N, C-alpha and C positions, 0 to 999 in steps of 0.2 A: 520405518523403511518405506521409500517411495513405491508406488504401484503404477503400473502401466496398464491402461485399458484400451483395447482396440475395438472400435465399433465398425463392423463391416457389413456390407450388403450391396445389392445392386442399386442403380440410380433410382431415386424417387421413393425410397423406403423410409425416409425420415431419420437417417443417421445423424445429420447435423442437428436436428431438433432434439433428439434424445441426448446427444453428446453435451449439449449446452446445460443440461440439468445435472450432469455428473460433476461433483465438486473436485475439479482438477484443472490443470492447464489444458486449454483447448487449442489444438492445432488442426486446422482444416486444410487439406491439400488444395482443394479448389479455390478457396478464398485466399489463402496465403500465396499459393503458387500463381494465381491470377494477377495479384498485385505485383509480384516480382516480374512476371513475364511482360507486364505493361511497361515496365521501365526499359525494356529492350526494344 
């Protein structure tokens, strides 16, 4: 069964760094959303 893990916290607390060490599909709102918004 797939698991969903949310890493939450305020800006600058290392959420992105920690998330990259979790064996899962990594979706980062700032990185993915930034690339999408650049297209507009």
